[in-house]
C-alpha positions in Angstrom: -32.1 -45.1 -12.5 -30.4 -42.2 -11.4 -30.2 -39.8 -14.3 -27.2 -36.9 -14.4 -29.4 -34.5 -13.5 -30.6 -36.3 -10.2 -26.4 -36.6 -9.7 -25.3 -33.5 -9.8 -28.0 -32.1 -7.9 -26.9 -34.5 -4.5 -23.7 -33.7 -5.0 -24.1 -30.2 -5.0 -26.5 -30.9 -2.0 -23.4 -32.7 -0.4 -20.9 -30.3 -1.1 -23.0 -27.3 0.1 -22.9 -29.0 3.9 -19.8 -30.0 3.3 -18.8 -26.8 2.3 -21.4 -25.0 5.0 -18.7 -25.6 7.9 -16.1 -24.0 6.4 -16.9 -20.7 4.5 -19.6 -18.0 4.7 -23.0 -18.6 3.2 -21.7 -16.0 1.0 -19.3 -18.1 -0.7 -21.2 -21.3 -0.1 -23.9 -19.7 -2.7 -20.7 -18.2 -5.1 -19.0 -21.8 -5.1 -22.3 -24.0 -5.7 -23.5 -21.5 -8.4 -19.6 -21.8 -10.4 -19.8 -25.5 -9.7 -23.2 -25.8 -11.7 -21.5 -24.2 -14.2 -18.4 -26.7 -14.5 -20.7 -29.8 -14.0 -22.5 -28.4 -17.0 -19.1 -28.4 -18.4 -17.9 -30.9 -18.0 -20.5 -32.9 -18.8 -21.7 -34.3 -14.7 -19.9 -35.3 -12.1 -16.1 -35.6 -12.1 -15.2 -39.1 -12.2 -11.8 -38.1 -11.0 -10.4 -41.5 -13.2 -7.3 -39.4 -14.5 -6.0 -36.5 -12.4 -3.9 -35.1 -15.1 -6.6 -34.6 -17.1 -8.7 -32.9 -14.4 -6.6 -30.4 -13.7 -7.1 -29.7 -17.4 -10.3 -29.5 -17.8 -10.4 -27.7 -14.4 -7.8 -25.4 -15.8 -10.1 -24.9 -19.5 -13.2 -23.8 -17.4 -11.9 -21.2 -15.5 -9.6 -19.9 -18.3 -12.9 -19.3 -20.1 -14.6 -17.1 -17.8 -14.5 -13.4 -17.4 -11.3 -11.5 -14.6 -14.0 -12.3 -11.8 -14.8 -15.3 -12.5 -11.8 -17.2 -12.4 -11.4 -15.9 -9.3 -14.1 -17.5 -8.4 -14.2 -20.1 -10.5 -10.6 -21.0 -9.2 -11.5 -21.4 -4.9 -14.7 -23.0 -6.3 -12.8 -26.0 -7.6 -10.1 -25.4 -5.3 -12.8 -26.1 -2.1 -14.7 -28.8 -4.4 -11.4 -31.3 -4.9 -10.9 -30.5 -1.5 -13.8 -32.1 -0.9 -13.0 -34.6 -2.9 -10.1 -35.5 -0.7 -8.3 -35.1 -4.0 -5.2 -32.9 -2.6 -3.5 -33.6 -6.0 -5.7 -32.0 -8.3 -6.2 -29.0 -6.2 -2.0 -28.2 -6.5 -2.2 -28.8 -10.2 -4.7 -26.0 -10.3 -2.8 -22.7 -10.7 -3.4 -19.9 -8.2 -6.0 -17.1 -9.4 -3.3 -14.8 -11.4 -5.0 -11.6 -10.8 -6.0 -12.3 -6.6 -3.3 -10.4 -5.4 -3.9 -6.9 -7.8 -7.5 -7.1 -7.1 -7.1 -7.9 -3.1 -4.5 -4.5 -4.2 -7.6 -2.4 -5.9 -10.4 -3.8 -3.3 -8.6 -4.5 -0.2 -5.8 -2.0 -0.1 -6.5 -3.2 4.0 -5.4 -6.9 3.1 -2.2 -5.5 2.2 -1.0 -3.7 4.8 -2.0 -6.5 6.8 -0.2 -8.9 5.5 3.3 -6.6 4.9 2.9 -6.4 9.1 2.9 -10.2 10.1 5.4 -10.4 7.4 7.6 -7.8 9.8 6.6 -10.0 12.7 9.2 -12.4 14.5 8.4 -16.4 15.1 6.0 -17.4 15.8 3.8 -14.9 15.9 4.1 -14.4 11.9 3.1 -17.8 11.5 0.2 -17.8 13.9 -0.7 -15.1 12.2 -0.4 -15.9 8.4 -1.8 -18.5 8.6 -4.8 -17.8 10.6 -5.6 -14.9 8.1 -4.4 -17.5 5.0 -7.4 -20.7 5.8 -9.7 -18.1 7.4 -9.0 -19.7 10.6 -11.3 -19.3 13.9 -9.3 -18.2 17.1 -10.7 -21.9 18.7 -9.0 -23.5 16.1 -5.9 -22.7 15.9 -4.6 -24.4 19.3 -5.9 -27.6 18.3 -3.7 -28.0 15.2 -0.9 -30.6 15.0 2.1 -31.2 13.0 0.6 -33.5 10.7 -2.8 -31.6 10.0 0.0 -29.2 7.9 0.6 -31.0 5.0 3.2 -29.6 2.8 3.8 -31.6 -0.4 -0.2 -31.0 -0.9 0.2 -26.9 0.7 -2.6 -27.7 2.3 -4.2 -27.7 6.1 -6.1 -29.9 7.7 -8.8 -27.8 10.0 -10.8 -29.6 12.7 -13.8 -27.0 12.9 -17.0 -27.4 15.3 -19.9 -27.6 13.4 -23.8 -28.4 14.5 -25.3 -27.7 18.1 -23.2 -30.3 19.6 -20.5 -29.0 18.7 -18.8 -31.7 16.3 -15.4 -31.7 15.1 -15.2 -32.3 11.6 -12.6 -31.6 9.2 -11.5 -29.8 6.3 -8.6 -29.5 4.0 -8.2 -26.0 3.1 -5.7 -24.9 1.0 -3.4 -22.3 1.5 -1.9 -19.2 -0.9 1.7 -19.9 -1.6 2.9 -17.1 0.9 1.2 -18.2 3.7 2.3 -21.8 2.9 6.5 -20.6 2.7 5.6 -19.4 5.6 4.5 -22.1 7.9 6.7 -24.5 6.1 9.9 -22.1 7.2 8.0 -21.6 10.9 7.8 -26.1 11.0 11.3 -26.1 9.5 12.7 -30.3 9.8 10.3 -31.1 12.9 9.0 -34.4 13.3 6.6 -36.1 15.5 3.2 -35.4 13.9 1.0 -35.6 17.2 2.7 -32.5 18.1 0.8 -29.3 18.0 1.6 -26.9 15.2 2.4 -23.9 16.7 3.7 -22.9 19.7 4.3 -19.4 21.7 7.4 -17.6 22.2 8.4 -19.7 25.2 8.1 -23.1 23.8 4.5 -23.4 25.1 1.9 -25.0 23.2 -1.0 -22.5 22.5 -4.2 -22.9 24.6 -7.6 -21.4 23.4 -9.3 -18.4 22.9 -12.7 -16.8 21.8 -12.5 -13.8 19.7 -16.3 -12.0 20.1 -17.1 -8.3 18.3 -13.6 -9.0 16.8 -14.6 -7.4 13.5 -12.0 -5.5 12.1 -8.5 -6.5 11.2 -6.6 -5.1 13.7 -8.8 -6.4 16.5 -8.7 -9.9 14.7 -4.8 -9.0 15.5 -5.0 -8.1 18.2 -7.1 -11.0 19.5 -4.5 -14.0 17.4 -0.9 -12.3 18.6 -2.8 -12.8 22.3 -3.1 -16.7 22.0 1.0 -16.7 21.5 1.4 -14.2 24.4 3.5 -16.1 27.6 
């Protein structure tokens, strides 16, 4: 009989494999650490039988942590339930309430960058805002289809290359409320899920791009904006 400890280790290994294609190594390590604490708090691997109960347990776990822990725990649990294919539970876990003040204090450039994005017209503001909110790579933006935007769940299905063979794997990533609202306004009443999610200002689908060496916010901003340039 498989012990609960073995089940937890197996679950963490599966999550690590899934998350390594969507997040940095440091972020994955922080999420794994938070999930170890969560499984201990939960009493094992979540069974997902009742989404409302799952969300309440998650909220209690987040609430018990320090301010710094609450931020990591919130994002770790949203990522974990996305990995489990449960966007309904992800949507019931509140956004970290101190995230904006944290970003303003530690990363003041982020606030300036987001304000600059919101001042732009469509499609630039939607492309750049969503790209930053979901940490998209440049080559992933043109691959997005209209059906990849899960408006009800405020999430985005991203097609990301993984491994030496460049195999595409799908990751359901939660969007911030601001990015979700921005994308909803851009999409409007469009239908036909197989069409591109983004078009340039002339109504032409985006082309691929790369951004080697685009380390700073301003460099990445220029590179991303070039995708939508006619």
